[in-house]
MIKOLMI-475118 format. One record per residue (C-alpha): residue number from 1; x, y, z; residue in three letters. Coordinates in nm, 4 decimals. Last residue first. Example, Ala and Ser with C-alpha at 12.3 -4.5 7.8 and 13.67 -1.06 7.14 Angstrom:
<site><nr>2</nr><u>1.3670</u><v>-0.1060</v><w>0.7140</w><rest>SER</rest></site>
<site><nr>1</nr><u>1.2300</u><v>-0.4500</v><w>0.7800</w><rest>ALA</rest></site>
***
This chain:
<site><nr>246</nr><u>-1.9309</u><v>6.3459</v><w>-3.6651</w><rest>ARG</rest></site>
<site><nr>245</nr><u>-1.9724</u><v>6.1132</v><w>-3.3670</w><rest>PRO</rest></site>
<site><nr>244</nr><u>-1.8640</u><v>5.7515</v><w>-3.4386</w><rest>VAL</rest></site>
<site><nr>243</nr><u>-2.1648</u><v>5.5218</v><w>-3.4122</w><rest>LEU</rest></site>
<site><nr>242</nr><u>-2.1807</u><v>5.4593</v><w>-3.7877</w><rest>GLU</rest></site>
<site><nr>241</nr><u>-1.8213</u><v>5.3351</v><w>-3.7754</w><rest>CYS</rest></site>
<site><nr>240</nr><u>-1.9120</u><v>5.0639</v><w>-3.5232</w><rest>TYR</rest></site>
<site><nr>239</nr><u>-2.0189</u><v>4.8146</v><w>-3.7899</w><rest>LYS</rest></site>
<site><nr>238</nr><u>-1.6759</u><v>4.8524</v><w>-3.9493</w><rest>GLN</rest></site>
<site><nr>237</nr><u>-1.5134</u><v>4.6726</v><w>-3.6574</w><rest>GLN</rest></site>
<site><nr>236</nr><u>-1.1426</u><v>4.7244</v><w>-3.5827</w><rest>LEU</rest></site>
<site><nr>235</nr><u>-1.1025</u><v>5.0531</v><w>-3.7682</w><rest>LYS</rest></site>
<site><nr>234</nr><u>-1.4301</u><v>5.1845</v><w>-3.6240</w><rest>CYS</rest></site>
<site><nr>233</nr><u>-1.3308</u><v>5.0914</v><w>-3.2675</w><rest>ALA</rest></site>
<site><nr>232</nr><u>-1.0018</u><v>5.2741</v><w>-3.3149</w><rest>LYS</rest></site>
<site><nr>231</nr><u>-1.1850</u><v>5.5841</v><w>-3.4377</w><rest>GLY</rest></site>
<site><nr>230</nr><u>-1.4240</u><v>5.5757</v><w>-3.1422</w><rest>TYR</rest></site>
<site><nr>229</nr><u>-1.1192</u><v>5.5594</v><w>-2.9155</w><rest>GLU</rest></site>
<site><nr>228</nr><u>-0.9561</u><v>5.8663</v><w>-3.0727</w><rest>ARG</rest></site>
<site><nr>227</nr><u>-1.2820</u><v>6.0630</v><w>-3.0793</w><rest>LYS</rest></site>
<site><nr>226</nr><u>-1.3310</u><v>6.0071</v><w>-2.7049</w><rest>SER</rest></site>
<site><nr>225</nr><u>-0.9736</u><v>6.1068</v><w>-2.6225</w><rest>ALA</rest></site>
<site><nr>224</nr><u>-1.0208</u><v>6.4329</v><w>-2.8124</w><rest>ILE</rest></site>
<site><nr>223</nr><u>-1.3688</u><v>6.4942</v><w>-2.6690</w><rest>SER</rest></site>
<site><nr>222</nr><u>-1.2919</u><v>6.4531</v><w>-2.3008</w><rest>GLN</rest></site>
<site><nr>221</nr><u>-1.6330</u><v>6.5685</v><w>-2.1779</w><rest>ASN</rest></site>
<site><nr>220</nr><u>-1.6487</u><v>6.2912</v><w>-1.9145</w><rest>LEU</rest></site>
<site><nr>219</nr><u>-1.9528</u><v>6.1453</v><w>-2.0887</w><rest>ARG</rest></site>
<site><nr>218</nr><u>-1.7567</u><v>6.1439</v><w>-2.4139</w><rest>GLN</rest></site>
<site><nr>217</nr><u>-1.4633</u><v>5.9775</v><w>-2.2372</w><rest>TYR</rest></site>
<site><nr>216</nr><u>-1.6973</u><v>5.6996</v><w>-2.1241</w><rest>ALA</rest></site>
<site><nr>215</nr><u>-1.8347</u><v>5.6674</v><w>-2.4784</w><rest>TYR</rest></site>
<site><nr>214</nr><u>-1.4850</u><v>5.6350</v><w>-2.6233</w><rest>GLY</rest></site>
<site><nr>213</nr><u>-1.3995</u><v>5.3744</v><w>-2.3608</w><rest>LEU</rest></site>
<site><nr>212</nr><u>-1.7078</u><v>5.1790</v><w>-2.4611</w><rest>ASN</rest></site>
<site><nr>211</nr><u>-1.6082</u><v>5.1855</v><w>-2.8266</w><rest>LEU</rest></site>
<site><nr>210</nr><u>-1.2486</u><v>5.0920</v><w>-2.7491</w><rest>HIS</rest></site>
<site><nr>209</nr><u>-1.3711</u><v>4.8044</v><w>-2.5273</w><rest>ALA</rest></site>
<site><nr>208</nr><u>-1.6130</u><v>4.6876</v><w>-2.7960</w><rest>GLU</rest></site>
<site><nr>207</nr><u>-1.3346</u><v>4.6783</v><w>-3.0544</w><rest>ALA</rest></site>
<site><nr>206</nr><u>-1.1289</u><v>4.4221</v><w>-2.8649</w><rest>LEU</rest></site>
<site><nr>205</nr><u>-0.8184</u><v>4.4262</v><w>-3.0861</w><rest>SER</rest></site>
<site><nr>204</nr><u>-0.5932</u><v>4.5664</v><w>-2.8113</w><rest>PRO</rest></site>
<site><nr>203</nr><u>-0.6617</u><v>4.2562</v><w>-2.6004</w><rest>ASP</rest></site>
<site><nr>202</nr><u>-0.5107</u><v>4.2507</v><w>-2.2504</w><rest>LEU</rest></site>
<site><nr>201</nr><u>-0.4121</u><v>4.6170</v><w>-2.2536</w><rest>GLU</rest></site>
<site><nr>200</nr><u>-0.7503</u><v>4.6964</v><w>-2.4098</w><rest>ILE</rest></site>
<site><nr>199</nr><u>-0.9357</u><v>4.5259</v><w>-2.1244</w><rest>ALA</rest></site>
<site><nr>198</nr><u>-0.7198</u><v>4.7171</v><w>-1.8739</w><rest>ARG</rest></site>
<site><nr>197</nr><u>-0.8069</u><v>5.0454</v><w>-2.0452</w><rest>LYS</rest></site>
<site><nr>196</nr><u>-1.1754</u><v>4.9540</v><w>-2.0296</w><rest>TYR</rest></site>
<site><nr>195</nr><u>-1.1493</u><v>4.8873</v><w>-1.6559</w><rest>SER</rest></site>
<site><nr>194</nr><u>-0.9698</u><v>5.2151</v><w>-1.5822</w><rest>THR</rest></site>
<site><nr>193</nr><u>-1.2265</u><v>5.4100</v><w>-1.7863</w><rest>VAL</rest></site>
<site><nr>192</nr><u>-1.5131</u><v>5.2416</v><w>-1.6022</w><rest>ALA</rest></site>
<site><nr>191</nr><u>-1.3548</u><v>5.3211</v><w>-1.2661</w><rest>LYS</rest></site>
<site><nr>190</nr><u>-1.3384</u><v>5.6865</v><w>-1.3737</w><rest>GLN</rest></site>
<site><nr>189</nr><u>-1.6990</u><v>5.6677</v><w>-1.4892</w><rest>LEU</rest></site>
<site><nr>188</nr><u>-1.8629</u><v>5.5364</v><w>-1.1759</w><rest>ARG</rest></site>
<site><nr>187</nr><u>-2.2137</u><v>5.6281</v><w>-1.2886</w><rest>ASP</rest></site>
<site><nr>186</nr><u>-2.3754</u><v>5.2907</v><w>-1.2111</w><rest>THR</rest></site>
<site><nr>185</nr><u>-2.4203</u><v>5.2015</v><w>-1.5796</w><rest>ARG</rest></site>
<site><nr>184</nr><u>-2.0590</u><v>5.3054</v><w>-1.6416</w><rest>SER</rest></site>
<site><nr>183</nr><u>-1.9322</u><v>5.0797</v><w>-1.3625</w><rest>TYR</rest></site>
<site><nr>182</nr><u>-2.1217</u><v>4.7844</v><w>-1.5069</w><rest>SER</rest></site>
<site><nr>181</nr><u>-1.9942</u><v>4.8698</v><w>-1.8556</w><rest>VAL</rest></site>
<site><nr>180</nr><u>-1.6385</u><v>4.8760</v><w>-1.7217</w><rest>GLY</rest></site>
<site><nr>179</nr><u>-1.6862</u><v>4.5394</v><w>-1.5534</w><rest>LEU</rest></site>
<site><nr>178</nr><u>-1.8147</u><v>4.4097</v><w>-1.8858</w><rest>PHE</rest></site>
<site><nr>177</nr><u>-1.4950</u><v>4.5240</v><w>-2.0570</w><rest>ASN</rest></site>
<site><nr>176</nr><u>-1.2790</u><v>4.3993</v><w>-1.7705</w><rest>PHE</rest></site>
<site><nr>175</nr><u>-1.4305</u><v>4.0514</v><w>-1.8019</w><rest>LEU</rest></site>
<site><nr>174</nr><u>-1.3995</u><v>4.0570</v><w>-2.1826</w><rest>PHE</rest></site>
<site><nr>173</nr><u>-1.0269</u><v>4.1232</v><w>-2.1562</w><rest>ALA</rest></site>
<site><nr>172</nr><u>-0.9635</u><v>3.8371</v><w>-1.9178</w><rest>GLU</rest></site>
<site><nr>171</nr><u>-0.7178</u><v>3.8561</v><w>-1.6311</w><rest>ASN</rest></site>
<site><nr>170</nr><u>-0.8666</u><v>3.6583</v><w>-1.3433</w><rest>LEU</rest></site>
<site><nr>169</nr><u>-0.6350</u><v>3.7332</v><w>-1.0527</w><rest>GLY</rest></site>
<site><nr>168</nr><u>-0.8558</u><v>3.7259</v><w>-0.7443</w><rest>LEU</rest></site>
<site><nr>167</nr><u>-0.9008</u><v>4.1032</v><w>-0.7706</w><rest>GLU</rest></site>
<site><nr>166</nr><u>-1.0381</u><v>4.0527</v><w>-1.1222</w><rest>ALA</rest></site>
<site><nr>165</nr><u>-1.2933</u><v>3.8006</v><w>-0.9959</w><rest>ALA</rest></site>
<site><nr>164</nr><u>-1.3797</u><v>4.0409</v><w>-0.7129</w><rest>LYS</rest></site>
<site><nr>163</nr><u>-1.4370</u><v>4.3225</v><w>-0.9627</w><rest>ALA</rest></site>
<site><nr>162</nr><u>-1.6659</u><v>4.0953</v><w>-1.1658</w><rest>LEU</rest></site>
<site><nr>161</nr><u>-1.8578</u><v>4.0092</v><w>-0.8491</w><rest>HIS</rest></site>
<site><nr>160</nr><u>-1.9231</u><v>4.3620</v><w>-0.7270</w><rest>GLU</rest></site>
<site><nr>159</nr><u>-1.9687</u><v>4.5107</v><w>-1.0746</w><rest>ALA</rest></site>
<site><nr>158</nr><u>-2.2417</u><v>4.2597</v><w>-1.1579</w><rest>ALA</rest></site>
<site><nr>157</nr><u>-2.4121</u><v>4.3276</v><w>-0.8261</w><rest>LYS</rest></site>
<site><nr>156</nr><u>-2.4233</u><v>4.7025</v><w>-0.8959</w><rest>PRO</rest></site>
<site><nr>155</nr><u>-2.5209</u><v>4.6334</v><w>-1.2602</w><rest>TYR</rest></site>
<site><nr>154</nr><u>-2.8313</u><v>4.4260</v><w>-1.2007</w><rest>ASN</rest></site>
<site><nr>153</nr><u>-2.9228</u><v>4.4254</v><w>-1.5690</w><rest>GLN</rest></site>
<site><nr>152</nr><u>-3.0265</u><v>4.0567</v><w>-1.5486</w><rest>GLN</rest></site>
<site><nr>151</nr><u>-2.7555</u><v>3.9769</v><w>-1.8048</w><rest>GLN</rest></site>
<site><nr>150</nr><u>-2.5102</u><v>4.1656</v><w>-1.5842</w><rest>PHE</rest></site>
<site><nr>149</nr><u>-2.6216</u><v>3.9632</v><w>-1.2806</w><rest>TYR</rest></site>
<site><nr>148</nr><u>-2.5444</u><v>3.6483</v><w>-1.4766</w><rest>LEU</rest></site>
<site><nr>147</nr><u>-2.2071</u><v>3.7900</v><w>-1.5802</w><rest>MET</rest></site>
<site><nr>146</nr><u>-2.1185</u><v>3.8657</v><w>-1.2194</w><rest>GLY</rest></site>
<site><nr>145</nr><u>-2.2106</u><v>3.5121</v><w>-1.1158</w><rest>LEU</rest></site>
<site><nr>144</nr><u>-1.9879</u><v>3.3726</v><w>-1.3911</w><rest>ASP</rest></site>
<site><nr>143</nr><u>-1.6977</u><v>3.5952</v><w>-1.2903</w><rest>ARG</rest></site>
<site><nr>142</nr><u>-1.7319</u><v>3.5162</v><w>-0.9199</w><rest>ARG</rest></site>
<site><nr>141</nr><u>-1.7405</u><v>3.1427</v><w>-0.9980</w><rest>LEU</rest></site>
<site><nr>140</nr><u>-1.4305</u><v>3.1776</v><w>-1.2141</w><rest>ILE</rest></site>
<site><nr>139</nr><u>-1.2466</u><v>3.3562</v><w>-0.9314</w><rest>ALA</rest></site>
<site><nr>138</nr><u>-1.3200</u><v>3.1085</v><w>-0.6505</w><rest>PHE</rest></site>
<site><nr>137</nr><u>-1.2294</u><v>3.3178</v><w>-0.3457</w><rest>ASN</rest></site>
<site><nr>136</nr><u>-1.5753</u><v>3.3321</v><w>-0.1901</w><rest>GLY</rest></site>
<site><nr>135</nr><u>-1.5909</u><v>2.9628</v><w>-0.1111</w><rest>GLN</rest></site>
<site><nr>134</nr><u>-1.8964</u><v>2.8450</v><w>0.0848</w><rest>ILE</rest></site>
<site><nr>133</nr><u>-2.1025</u><v>3.1648</v><w>0.0582</w><rest>ALA</rest></site>
<site><nr>132</nr><u>-1.9861</u><v>3.1947</v><w>-0.3024</w><rest>VAL</rest></site>
<site><nr>131</nr><u>-2.1285</u><v>2.8481</v><w>-0.3762</w><rest>ALA</rest></site>
<site><nr>130</nr><u>-2.4653</u><v>2.9413</v><w>-0.2287</w><rest>LYS</rest></site>
<site><nr>129</nr><u>-2.4640</u><v>3.2597</v><w>-0.4370</w><rest>GLU</rest></site>
<site><nr>128</nr><u>-2.3849</u><v>3.0564</v><w>-0.7479</w><rest>TYR</rest></site>
<site><nr>127</nr><u>-2.6780</u><v>2.8214</v><w>-0.6914</w><rest>ASP</rest></site>
<site><nr>126</nr><u>-2.9174</u><v>3.1121</v><w>-0.6259</w><rest>ALA</rest></site>
<site><nr>125</nr><u>-2.7925</u><v>3.2881</v><w>-0.9401</w><rest>ILE</rest></site>
<site><nr>124</nr><u>-2.8562</u><v>2.9698</v><w>-1.1389</w><rest>ALA</rest></site>
<site><nr>123</nr><u>-3.2115</u><v>2.9446</v><w>-1.0049</w><rest>ALA</rest></site>
<site><nr>122</nr><u>-3.2694</u><v>3.3064</v><w>-1.1100</w><rest>GLN</rest></site>
<site><nr>121</nr><u>-3.1189</u><v>3.2370</v><w>-1.4526</w><rest>LYS</rest></site>
<site><nr>120</nr><u>-3.3563</u><v>2.9515</v><w>-1.5308</w><rest>ASP</rest></site>
<site><nr>119</nr><u>-3.3098</u><v>2.7834</v><w>-1.8710</w><rest>THR</rest></site>
<site><nr>118</nr><u>-2.9466</u><v>2.8154</v><w>-1.9786</w><rest>LYS</rest></site>
<site><nr>117</nr><u>-2.8325</u><v>2.9365</v><w>-1.6367</w><rest>SER</rest></site>
<site><nr>116</nr><u>-2.9492</u><v>2.6019</v><w>-1.4959</w><rest>GLU</rest></site>
<site><nr>115</nr><u>-2.6512</u><v>2.4198</v><w>-1.6468</w><rest>VAL</rest></site>
<site><nr>114</nr><u>-2.3990</u><v>2.6742</v><w>-1.5177</w><rest>PHE</rest></site>
<site><nr>113</nr><u>-2.5692</u><v>2.6839</v><w>-1.1778</w><rest>GLY</rest></site>
<site><nr>112</nr><u>-2.5390</u><v>2.3081</v><w>-1.1395</w><rest>LEU</rest></site>
<site><nr>111</nr><u>-2.1728</u><v>2.3349</v><w>-1.2368</w><rest>GLN</rest></site>
<site><nr>110</nr><u>-2.1075</u><v>2.6043</v><w>-0.9761</w><rest>HIS</rest></site>
<site><nr>109</nr><u>-2.3027</u><v>2.4141</v><w>-0.7121</w><rest>LEU</rest></site>
<site><nr>108</nr><u>-2.0959</u><v>2.1023</v><w>-0.7876</w><rest>ALA</rest></site>
<site><nr>107</nr><u>-1.7764</u><v>2.3067</v><w>-0.7517</w><rest>HIS</rest></site>
<site><nr>106</nr><u>-1.9084</u><v>2.4442</v><w>-0.4223</w><rest>TYR</rest></site>
<site><nr>105</nr><u>-1.9269</u><v>2.0977</v><w>-0.2663</w><rest>ASN</rest></site>
<site><nr>104</nr><u>-2.0497</u><v>2.2039</v><w>0.0793</w><rest>GLN</rest></site>
<site><nr>103</nr><u>-2.3747</u><v>2.0015</v><w>0.0457</w><rest>PRO</rest></site>
<site><nr>102</nr><u>-2.1636</u><v>1.6830</v><w>0.0243</w><rest>ASN</rest></site>
<site><nr>101</nr><u>-2.3311</u><v>1.3528</v><w>-0.0684</w><rest>GLN</rest></site>
<site><nr>100</nr><u>-2.6576</u><v>1.5159</v><w>-0.1723</w><rest>ARG</rest></site>
<site><nr>99</nr><u>-2.4532</u><v>1.7848</v><w>-0.3414</w><rest>LEU</rest></site>
<site><nr>98</nr><u>-2.2692</u><v>1.5261</v><w>-0.5508</w><rest>ALA</rest></site>
<site><nr>97</nr><u>-2.5997</u><v>1.3722</v><w>-0.6602</w><rest>ASN</rest></site>
<site><nr>96</nr><u>-2.7237</u><v>1.7185</v><w>-0.7628</w><rest>GLN</rest></site>
<site><nr>95</nr><u>-2.4120</u><v>1.7715</v><w>-0.9743</w><rest>ALA</rest></site>
<site><nr>94</nr><u>-2.4642</u><v>1.4242</v><w>-1.1205</w><rest>TRP</rest></site>
<site><nr>93</nr><u>-2.8230</u><v>1.4994</v><w>-1.2223</w><rest>GLN</rest></site>
<site><nr>92</nr><u>-2.7385</u><v>1.8407</v><w>-1.3670</w><rest>LYS</rest></site>
<site><nr>91</nr><u>-2.4617</u><v>1.6963</v><w>-1.5835</w><rest>ALA</rest></site>
<site><nr>90</nr><u>-2.6867</u><v>1.4135</v><w>-1.6989</w><rest>GLY</rest></site>
<site><nr>89</nr><u>-2.9579</u><v>1.6545</v><w>-1.8108</w><rest>THR</rest></site>
<site><nr>88</nr><u>-2.7036</u><v>1.8940</v><w>-1.9638</w><rest>ASP</rest></site>
<site><nr>87</nr><u>-2.5511</u><v>1.6245</v><w>-2.1864</w><rest>ASP</rest></site>
<site><nr>86</nr><u>-2.3540</u><v>1.8505</v><w>-2.4198</w><rest>GLY</rest></site>
<site><nr>85</nr><u>-2.0244</u><v>1.6621</v><w>-2.4070</w><rest>ILE</rest></site>
<site><nr>84</nr><u>-1.8722</u><v>1.9633</v><w>-2.2336</w><rest>TYR</rest></site>
<site><nr>83</nr><u>-2.1403</u><v>1.9591</v><w>-1.9640</w><rest>ILE</rest></site>
<site><nr>82</nr><u>-2.1045</u><v>1.5800</v><w>-1.9366</w><rest>LEU</rest></site>
<site><nr>81</nr><u>-1.7376</u><v>1.6166</v><w>-1.8447</w><rest>ALA</rest></site>
<site><nr>80</nr><u>-1.8236</u><v>1.8652</v><w>-1.5703</w><rest>ARG</rest></site>
<site><nr>79</nr><u>-2.0909</u><v>1.6396</v><w>-1.4232</w><rest>SER</rest></site>
<site><nr>78</nr><u>-1.8505</u><v>1.3457</v><w>-1.4293</w><rest>LEU</rest></site>
<site><nr>77</nr><u>-1.5938</u><v>1.5507</v><w>-1.2385</w><rest>GLY</rest></site>
<site><nr>76</nr><u>-1.8541</u><v>1.6517</v><w>-0.9802</w><rest>THR</rest></site>
<site><nr>75</nr><u>-1.9655</u><v>1.2909</v><w>-0.9375</w><rest>MET</rest></site>
<site><nr>74</nr><u>-1.5995</u><v>1.1925</v><w>-0.8993</w><rest>ALA</rest></site>
<site><nr>73</nr><u>-1.5637</u><v>1.4574</v><w>-0.6293</w><rest>GLN</rest></site>
<site><nr>72</nr><u>-1.8745</u><v>1.3229</v><w>-0.4538</w><rest>ASP</rest></site>
<site><nr>71</nr><u>-1.7308</u><v>0.9745</v><w>-0.4001</w><rest>PHE</rest></site>
<site><nr>70</nr><u>-2.0325</u><v>0.7767</v><w>-0.2749</w><rest>ASN</rest></site>
<site><nr>69</nr><u>-2.0499</u><v>0.5111</v><w>-0.5499</w><rest>PRO</rest></site>
<site><nr>68</nr><u>-1.6878</u><v>0.4029</v><w>-0.4891</w><rest>ASN</rest></site>
<site><nr>67</nr><u>-1.5735</u><v>0.1320</v><w>-0.7319</w><rest>LEU</rest></site>
<site><nr>66</nr><u>-1.8512</u><v>0.1905</v><w>-0.9854</w><rest>GLU</rest></site>
<site><nr>65</nr><u>-1.8057</u><v>0.5613</v><w>-0.9180</w><rest>LEU</rest></site>
<site><nr>64</nr><u>-1.4429</u><v>0.5450</v><w>-1.0319</w><rest>CYS</rest></site>
<site><nr>63</nr><u>-1.5426</u><v>0.3628</v><w>-1.3473</w><rest>ARG</rest></site>
<site><nr>62</nr><u>-1.7992</u><v>0.6359</v><w>-1.4197</w><rest>LYS</rest></site>
<site><nr>61</nr><u>-1.5294</u><v>0.8988</v><w>-1.3618</w><rest>PHE</rest></site>
<site><nr>60</nr><u>-1.3015</u><v>0.7334</v><w>-1.6169</w><rest>ASP</rest></site>
<site><nr>59</nr><u>-1.5799</u><v>0.6980</v><w>-1.8764</w><rest>ALA</rest></site>
<site><nr>58</nr><u>-1.6736</u><v>1.0658</v><w>-1.8411</w><rest>ALA</rest></site>
<site><nr>57</nr><u>-1.3095</u><v>1.1692</v><w>-1.8763</w><rest>ALA</rest></site>
<site><nr>56</nr><u>-1.2687</u><v>0.9568</v><w>-2.1875</w><rest>GLU</rest></site>
<site><nr>55</nr><u>-1.5736</u><v>1.1210</v><w>-2.3459</w><rest>GLN</rest></site>
<site><nr>54</nr><u>-1.4498</u><v>1.4686</v><w>-2.2523</w><rest>TRP</rest></site>
<site><nr>53</nr><u>-1.0956</u><v>1.4438</v><w>-2.3791</w><rest>LYS</rest></site>
<site><nr>52</nr><u>-1.0213</u><v>1.8095</v><w>-2.3105</w><rest>GLN</rest></site>
<site><nr>51</nr><u>-0.6622</u><v>1.7219</v><w>-2.2131</w><rest>GLU</rest></site>
<site><nr>50</nr><u>-0.7152</u><v>1.8701</v><w>-1.8675</w><rest>GLN</rest></site>
<site><nr>49</nr><u>-1.0438</u><v>1.6807</v><w>-1.8433</w><rest>LEU</rest></site>
<site><nr>48</nr><u>-0.8639</u><v>1.3593</v><w>-1.9378</w><rest>SER</rest></site>
<site><nr>47</nr><u>-0.6137</u><v>1.4176</v><w>-1.6573</w><rest>ALA</rest></site>
<site><nr>46</nr><u>-0.8965</u><v>1.4623</v><w>-1.4052</w><rest>GLU</rest></site>
<site><nr>45</nr><u>-1.0578</u><v>1.1429</v><w>-1.5325</w><rest>GLY</rest></site>
<site><nr>44</nr><u>-0.7287</u><v>0.9543</v><w>-1.4971</w><rest>LEU</rest></site>
<site><nr>43</nr><u>-0.7050</u><v>1.0825</v><w>-1.1409</w><rest>LEU</rest></site>
<site><nr>42</nr><u>-1.0538</u><v>0.9473</v><w>-1.0698</w><rest>PHE</rest></site>
<site><nr>41</nr><u>-0.9763</u><v>0.6209</v><w>-1.2490</w><rest>PRO</rest></site>
<site><nr>40</nr><u>-0.6853</u><v>0.5708</v><w>-1.0042</w><rest>VAL</rest></site>
<site><nr>39</nr><u>-0.8625</u><v>0.6913</v><w>-0.6880</w><rest>ILE</rest></site>
<site><nr>38</nr><u>-1.0919</u><v>0.3887</v><w>-0.7020</w><rest>TYR</rest></site>
<site><nr>37</nr><u>-0.8179</u><v>0.1356</v><w>-0.6180</w><rest>MET</rest></site>
<site><nr>36</nr><u>-1.0151</u><v>-0.1863</v><w>-0.6815</w><rest>SER</rest></site>
<site><nr>35</nr><u>-0.7924</u><v>-0.2919</v><w>-0.9744</w><rest>PRO</rest></site>
<site><nr>34</nr><u>-0.4922</u><v>-0.3394</v><w>-0.7414</w><rest>ASP</rest></site>
<site><nr>33</nr><u>-0.1816</u><v>-0.4826</v><w>-0.9111</w><rest>SER</rest></site>
<site><nr>32</nr><u>-0.2700</u><v>-0.4012</v><w>-1.2721</w><rest>ALA</rest></site>
<site><nr>31</nr><u>-0.4483</u><v>-0.0811</v><w>-1.1689</w><rest>THR</rest></site>
<site><nr>30</nr><u>-0.1353</u><v>0.0370</v><w>-0.9882</w><rest>ILE</rest></site>
<site><nr>29</nr><u>0.0786</u><v>-0.0185</v><w>-1.2990</w><rest>GLU</rest></site>
<site><nr>28</nr><u>-0.1784</u><v>0.1692</v><w>-1.5071</w><rest>SER</rest></site>
<site><nr>27</nr><u>-0.1470</u><v>0.4617</v><w>-1.2658</w><rest>LEU</rest></site>
<site><nr>26</nr><u>0.2267</u><v>0.4942</v><w>-1.3186</w><rest>LEU</rest></site>
<site><nr>25</nr><u>0.1853</u><v>0.4785</v><w>-1.6962</w><rest>LYS</rest></site>
<site><nr>24</nr><u>-0.0921</u><v>0.7395</v><w>-1.6880</w><rest>ARG</rest></site>
<site><nr>23</nr><u>0.1245</u><v>0.9826</v><w>-1.4949</w><rest>GLY</rest></site>
<site><nr>22</nr><u>0.4208</u><v>0.9292</v><w>-1.7257</w><rest>THR</rest></site>
<site><nr>21</nr><u>0.2071</u><v>0.9998</v><w>-2.0332</w><rest>GLU</rest></site>
<site><nr>20</nr><u>0.0446</u><v>1.2974</v><w>-1.8619</w><rest>ASN</rest></site>
<site><nr>19</nr><u>0.3669</u><v>1.4912</v><w>-1.8218</w><rest>ASN</rest></site>
<site><nr>18</nr><u>0.2021</u><v>1.8309</v><w>-1.7764</w><rest>GLY</rest></site>
<site><nr>17</nr><u>0.3932</u><v>1.9052</v><w>-1.4566</w><rest>ALA</rest></site>
<site><nr>16</nr><u>0.0729</u><v>1.8734</v><w>-1.2543</w><rest>HIS</rest></site>
<site><nr>15</nr><u>0.0084</u><v>1.5373</v><w>-1.4193</w><rest>PHE</rest></site>
<site><nr>14</nr><u>0.3593</u><v>1.4150</v><w>-1.3315</w><rest>ALA</rest></site>
<site><nr>13</nr><u>0.3241</u><v>1.5287</v><w>-0.9709</w><rest>ASP</rest></site>
<site><nr>12</nr><u>-0.0082</u><v>1.3451</v><w>-0.9461</w><rest>GLU</rest></site>
<site><nr>11</nr><u>0.1550</u><v>1.0315</v><w>-1.0874</w><rest>ALA</rest></site>
<site><nr>10</nr><u>0.4396</u><v>1.0579</v><w>-0.8367</w><rest>ARG</rest></site>
<site><nr>9</nr><u>0.1900</u><v>1.0880</v><w>-0.5513</w><rest>LEU</rest></site>
<site><nr>8</nr><u>-0.0064</u><v>0.7903</v><w>-0.6838</w><rest>ILE</rest></site>
<site><nr>7</nr><u>0.3150</u><v>0.5878</v><w>-0.7089</w><rest>SER</rest></site>
<site><nr>6</nr><u>0.3988</u><v>0.6744</v><w>-0.3482</w><rest>ASN</rest></site>
<site><nr>5</nr><u>0.0561</u><v>0.5573</v><w>-0.2336</w><rest>PHE</rest></site>
<site><nr>4</nr><u>0.0919</u><v>0.2329</v><w>-0.4292</w><rest>GLU</rest></site>
<site><nr>3</nr><u>0.4327</u><v>0.1671</v><w>-0.2707</w><rest>ALA</rest></site>
<site><nr>2</nr><u>0.2879</u><v>0.2382</v><w>0.0741</w><rest>ILE</rest></site>
<site><nr>1</nr><u>0.0000</u><v>0.0000</v><w>0.0000</w><rest>LYS</rest></site>
***
């Protein structure tokens, strides 16, 4: 058992280093000697998720659950794989199963919310809020909750969660663009300008950010800066040229 444990640790290290071939080889040796070791197909499922091999990941997690039907992390992994496969019904079912085993499984709440966001945004917001109450430092969760509030035109809440996602280190141009819009809609124009500039730093070709920055400058009566950003938006996306002030 000590040898198996050490092999599992080495396999995990290999996966974290991106050396999946070595990790899989180590795990296959464990399976040959101890086929009942349920952690092995779980780790294989995690590796398959990293490689975006969704069907393989789903099969790995199902094997894990055959060996340990109460392992909520495997249920969560299976739910995630099924989301990418496009099986929303199965993904929702396994996320709910995971929560029955462990109501504090915030990853399962996040995945449940993602599925429900397609049909019931209020239910999805409730799921995300529960997850945030358990783990408030999950950047992707904060981003997704912020975007849901944005879609509901609740801009104060959208700004709160998008700003937290950024604070937690999520550097995505579209996030800062929507954060800027949320600030603009709540009359925090200087914060909006800062957010749009950050979006442009991350992706200078993001026409929407230039357009929004131009509008923010216009509201701040900075006509030269406003015209410059409108012009950049026009060059990047012809459809925005008609919005450029004459």
